[in-house]
C-alpha positions, 0 to 999 in steps of 0.5 A, a space after each residue: 499500500 505504501 509502495 502504491 501511494 508513493 508511485 501516485 505521489 510521483 505521477 502527480 508531481 510528474 504531471 505538475 512538473 509537465 504543467 508549467 513548460 509543457 504545451 497542450 496535446 489532444 488526446 484521442 483513443 481508438 474505438 474501432 479499426 478505422 484509425 484514432 482519428 475519426 471520433 473527436 479528442 477526449 481530452 486536452 492535456 498539458 505535455 512535455 516532450 523530450 528524448 532524455 527522461 531527465 527532460 534536458 532538452 539537450 537532445 535533438 530528434 534524429 532521422 530514425 524511429 524516435 523513442 520519446 519520454 512524455 511527462 504527462 498525466 497518466 490518470 486519463 492515458 492508456 497504451 495505444 492512445 494517441 497525442 497530438 501537438 495543439 500548436 502543430 495543428 495547422 502545420 502540414 506534418 503534424 507531431 503525433 505520437 502513439 503511447 508505448 508504455 505507461 509506469 506510474 513512476 517515471 515519464 511515459 515511452 512514446 513514438 513519433 509518427 511519421 507515416 500513415 498506414 492502411 492494412 488489407 488481407 490479400 488473395 482472398 479465394 473464392 475457388 475451394 479445393 482449388 489452393 487458393 489459385 484463380 483467374 488473372 485479375 490485374 493489379 494484386 490489391 484488387 480485391 484485398 479486404 480492409 481490415 484497418 484504416 489510417 493508422 499512424 505509425 512509425 516506418 524506417 527503411 530497415 536494409 532489407 529486401 534484394 534484387 528480383 530472381 528474374 535478374 532483368 535489366 529492368 528489375 528494381 531492387 525491393 526495399 524492406 522497412 520496419 513499422 512500429 505501431 500499437 496493438 489493434 484492438 480485435 485485429 491479429 496481425 500475421 504474415 502476408 498482410 498487405 500494407 499500404 501508406 499514404 502515398 500509395 505505396 504497397 507493401 506485404 508483411 514478412 515478419 512481425 513481433 508482438 511485444 509490451 511496446 506494440 507491434 514491431 512489423 518487417 515488411 517489403 515492397 510489393 512489385 506488380 
């Protein structure tokens, strides 16, 4: 009981500290698979972000997966929530974070978003007893089924991929990427699902890991 009381006091203290230098963020919570921003925000909270847990403000954000710490009142917060900086709402590139891990006695771990994805189930066959094969039908995503839409994630090139086996002069090397994202309630991600990003590029999942921090997906570029 005493330990719980101490943690509550620490959490309250962190929230008070954030209220002085921190800015306003809008808190969004996912209610279904249609992404976090379909509904209106549920709270406006003071928050201070920094790469360092000491909140020194001396370390810049770099071009990679960005894990940051957030000084914020955790009483209204859940893992998987999204935080949007109010000061960035009129900018083309908003600072959006998803909550990765919450501990009552230290700053919250968040991940900075740099891409928006939708997830599809591909190659759904109605040809029973034919091993999933069917006639050619044009683009490979013509009959994909949408299972999750407009999810902000962190996506960076991982150096995977390679040259196609055809070894033609016109071949383009495939690219591998790593995606960090929160767990989607009611959806189980698996190998073979297709990922489409806001720029209409298409990828598929070839490996994934579900952790206490969320999903880590390894995807590779699709070729049509």
